[in-house]
Structure formats: structure tokens, C-alpha cells
C-alpha positions as CSV (number, residue, x, y, z in Angstrom):
1,T,-0.2,0.0,-0.1
2,K,2.9,2.3,-0.1
3,G,2.2,3.1,3.7
4,E,-1.3,4.1,3.0
5,A,-3.5,2.6,5.4
6,V,-7.1,3.1,6.8
7,P,-7.5,0.8,9.7
8,I,-10.8,-0.5,11.0
9,F,-11.1,-1.1,15.0
10,Y,-13.7,-3.6,16.4
11,R,-14.3,-5.5,19.4
12,A,-13.7,-9.3,18.9
13,D,-15.5,-10.0,22.0
14,K,-19.0,-8.4,20.5
15,Y,-18.8,-9.0,16.6
16,V,-17.6,-11.7,14.2
17,K,-15.8,-11.0,11.0
18,L,-17.9,-12.2,7.8
19,G,-15.5,-10.3,5.3
20,G,-13.4,-7.1,4.6
21,G,-11.0,-6.0,2.1
22,T,-9.4,-2.9,0.3
23,F,-9.5,-1.1,-2.7
24,W,-7.6,1.8,-4.3
25,L,-9.1,5.1,-5.1
26,S,-7.9,5.3,-8.8
27,E,-9.0,4.3,-12.2
28,T,-7.6,0.6,-11.4
29,P,-9.3,0.0,-7.6
30,E,-7.7,-3.4,-7.9
31,V,-4.1,-2.6,-8.5
32,V,-2.2,-2.5,-5.4
33,A,-0.9,1.2,-4.4
34,S,-2.4,2.8,-7.6
35,V,-2.6,6.7,-8.1
36,G,-5.8,7.6,-9.4
37,W,-6.5,10.7,-11.5
38,D,-4.7,14.1,-10.6
39,A,-4.1,12.7,-6.9
40,D,-0.5,12.9,-4.9
41,L,-0.4,10.0,-3.2
42,T,-1.7,6.4,-3.1
43,R,-5.4,6.6,-1.6
44,I,-7.4,3.7,-0.4
45,T,-10.7,2.7,1.2
46,S,-10.9,-0.4,3.9
47,W,-14.2,-2.1,4.3
48,V,-15.3,-5.0,7.0
49,R,-18.7,-6.5,7.5
50,L,-19.4,-7.5,11.2
51,E,-22.3,-9.4,12.8
52,D,-23.3,-8.6,16.6
53,K,-22.4,-12.0,18.3
54,E,-25.9,-11.3,20.3
55,S,-28.3,-9.7,18.2
56,S,-27.0,-11.2,14.8
57,K,-27.3,-8.0,13.4
58,R,-24.8,-6.6,10.8
59,V,-22.9,-3.7,9.9
60,L,-20.6,-2.7,7.2
61,V,-17.9,0.0,7.4
62,F,-16.1,1.6,5.1
63,N,-13.1,3.6,5.9
64,A,-11.4,5.9,3.5
65,H,-8.6,8.4,2.8
66,F,-8.9,10.6,-0.3
67,D,-6.0,12.5,-1.5
68,H,-5.4,16.3,-0.4
69,I,-4.1,17.7,-3.5
70,G,-6.5,16.2,-6.3
71,K,-9.8,18.0,-6.5
72,V,-10.6,15.6,-9.8
73,A,-9.2,12.9,-7.5
74,R,-11.3,13.5,-4.6
75,Q,-14.4,13.8,-6.7
76,Q,-13.8,10.8,-8.7
77,S,-12.8,8.7,-4.9
78,A,-16.4,9.9,-3.9
79,K,-18.3,8.3,-6.6
80,L,-15.8,5.3,-6.9
81,L,-16.6,4.6,-3.0
82,S,-20.3,5.1,-3.6
83,K,-20.0,2.5,-6.6
84,K,-17.9,-0.1,-5.0
85,A,-20.0,0.3,-1.6
86,K,-23.4,-0.3,-3.7
87,E,-21.5,-3.5,-5.0
88,I,-20.5,-4.6,-1.6
89,I,-23.7,-3.9,0.3
90,G,-25.5,-5.9,-2.6
91,D,-28.8,-7.2,-1.8
92,D,-28.0,-7.2,2.0
93,N,-30.1,-5.3,4.3
94,D,-27.0,-4.0,6.6
95,A,-26.4,-0.8,8.5
96,V,-23.5,0.9,6.7
97,I,-21.2,3.4,7.8
98,V,-18.9,5.4,5.7
99,L,-16.0,7.5,7.3
100,G,-13.0,9.0,6.7
101,D,-10.7,11.8,6.0
102,L,-12.1,12.5,2.7
103,N,-10.1,16.1,2.3
104,F,-13.0,18.3,0.7
105,E,-15.4,20.1,2.7
106,R,-19.4,20.3,2.2
107,S,-19.2,23.5,-0.5
108,D,-17.6,20.8,-2.8
109,V,-21.0,19.5,-4.0
110,A,-19.5,17.1,-6.9
111,S,-17.7,15.2,-3.9
112,Y,-20.3,15.7,-1.0
113,E,-23.4,14.7,-3.3
114,A,-21.6,11.5,-4.5
115,L,-21.3,10.6,-1.0
116,T,-25.2,12.0,-0.2
117,S,-26.7,10.7,-2.8
118,L,-26.4,7.4,-1.1
119,F,-25.9,7.7,2.6
120,N,-26.7,10.6,5.1
121,D,-24.3,13.0,6.7
122,A,-24.4,11.7,10.5
123,R,-23.5,15.5,11.4
124,S,-26.8,16.7,9.7
125,T,-29.0,13.7,11.0
126,T,-27.8,13.8,14.8
127,I,-30.3,13.7,17.5
128,K,-28.4,15.6,20.2
129,P,-27.0,18.8,18.4
130,F,-23.6,19.0,16.8
131,E,-20.9,19.9,18.9
132,G,-18.1,21.9,17.3
133,I,-14.8,23.1,19.2
134,D,-15.6,26.5,20.7
135,G,-18.2,27.0,18.2
136,K,-15.9,25.9,15.0
137,E,-16.8,23.5,13.0
138,Y,-13.8,22.5,11.5
139,T,-11.4,19.1,11.8
140,Y,-8.1,19.9,10.2
141,H,-5.8,21.9,12.2
142,G,-2.1,21.0,11.0
143,Y,-1.0,20.8,14.3
144,F,-2.1,24.5,15.0
145,K,-4.5,25.6,17.6
146,E,-6.9,26.8,15.3
147,P,-8.9,24.3,12.7
148,T,-9.1,25.8,9.5
149,E,-11.1,22.9,7.5
150,D,-14.0,20.7,7.5
151,I,-12.8,17.6,5.9
152,D,-13.7,14.2,8.0
153,Y,-16.9,12.7,8.0
154,I,-19.1,9.9,9.1
155,F,-22.2,8.8,6.8
156,V,-24.5,6.4,7.5
157,N,-27.3,4.6,6.0
158,D,-31.3,4.5,6.9
159,K,-30.9,1.6,9.1
160,L,-29.1,3.8,12.0
161,R,-29.9,6.5,14.1
162,V,-27.5,8.7,15.2
163,N,-27.5,9.8,18.5
164,T,-24.5,12.2,19.0
165,F,-21.9,13.8,16.9
166,K,-18.8,16.0,17.9
167,Y,-15.1,16.6,17.3
168,V,-12.6,16.2,19.9
169,N,-9.2,17.4,20.2
170,V,-7.0,15.2,21.8
171,I,-3.9,16.5,23.4
172,K,-1.5,14.8,25.8
173,D,1.3,16.6,27.5
174,G,1.0,19.3,25.0
175,I,1.2,16.8,22.0
176,Y,-1.4,16.8,19.4
177,S,-2.4,13.1,18.8
178,S,-3.1,13.9,15.1
179,D,-3.3,17.2,12.8
180,H,-7.0,16.0,12.6
181,L,-9.5,16.6,15.2
182,S,-11.1,13.5,16.4
183,V,-14.8,12.8,14.6
184,I,-16.8,10.9,17.4
185,S,-20.6,9.6,16.9
186,N,-22.9,7.4,18.7
187,V,-24.7,5.3,16.4
188,E,-27.4,2.6,17.0
189,P,-29.5,0.4,14.5
190,K,-33.3,1.9,14.2
């Protein structure tokens, strides 16, 4: 993957992994480490299908990282992610979560609508009002104090209810855990 990774962590005591995989955000998604369109770097989406051990309810999770340079790459990546998600979902009636560092803002209509045509933006559908940081609605800060871009997302399908959605800044001993704020949401089956 040329160092690119978008892991999906889950509780093995609660879920059984039924399947999963990775595809590259390029014109050749099956080609390992392929770079697409006007992208600067290799970018990927990983996915996993899980089944709750107690309820047998299933959830399909996609974690993506879109290119930070190429606008065409971001727009095409959003379309490809939607297309591949439809294929992977198939006829199953699973709950679906799509999340990641997508490197576009909601004002990039082509990218945003490619995903919201299939999924709901968790920030827009949360039951409890959205919590930014100090009234700000940005996630990328580049290790500075002031976030400047809102480029990290969680999307869900109609099988899930979004109870909460918030941004959290994780700092330990004055050191940021990431150049992005954490995006945290509590979701549950409807």
C-alpha cells in the first residue's frame, strides 16, 4: 500500500468478522498502490462486514482516505466509493457506516453529493445537536491551535440512528494526537 492504511478497529468480543477488503482510489481500484486521476499519493478505502454476536445484526463499515491535492481525485474517489459500496452492500440489508479523512469540504458539491446520494451525513442527522470545538465546525488543524478545514466525515445509511456527533481535540502533554480533530459519533440500529 506504499504506507497508506485506514484501519478499522472493532471489538472481537462483540463482533464476528464476516468479510472485508481494501480497494485503491484510482481508475484501477484492484491494482495495489495505484494512484488515480490527479492525486498526489496512493489512497485507499478499507471495509469490513461485522455481525453482532448477541443480536446477529450486521454492519458494514468503510474507512477512506481521499487525496489532499487532486480535486478531480477527490470527486472521482467519492463516486468510486459510492459505486463500490453499492456492489459490496449488494442485496444485503446491513447497516452501513462510511467514514474517513475525505479532504473535501461540504462546499465541494460533486464530492459531497456523490456520497449523500447514498448515505446520510451523520453531522446533519444527529439527534443531539452537533458539538464543534468552541463553536467552530472544522476538523483539520495541521498541528496548530485553530482548525481551518472541515474535511473529516461520518456517513450512515437509513438503518442507523445518529444519537450524537462531535469533534474532540486529543492533546496529551501538549502534543496533538493528530493533525485532525477526532470525529466521534454514537450510532445505533433503528
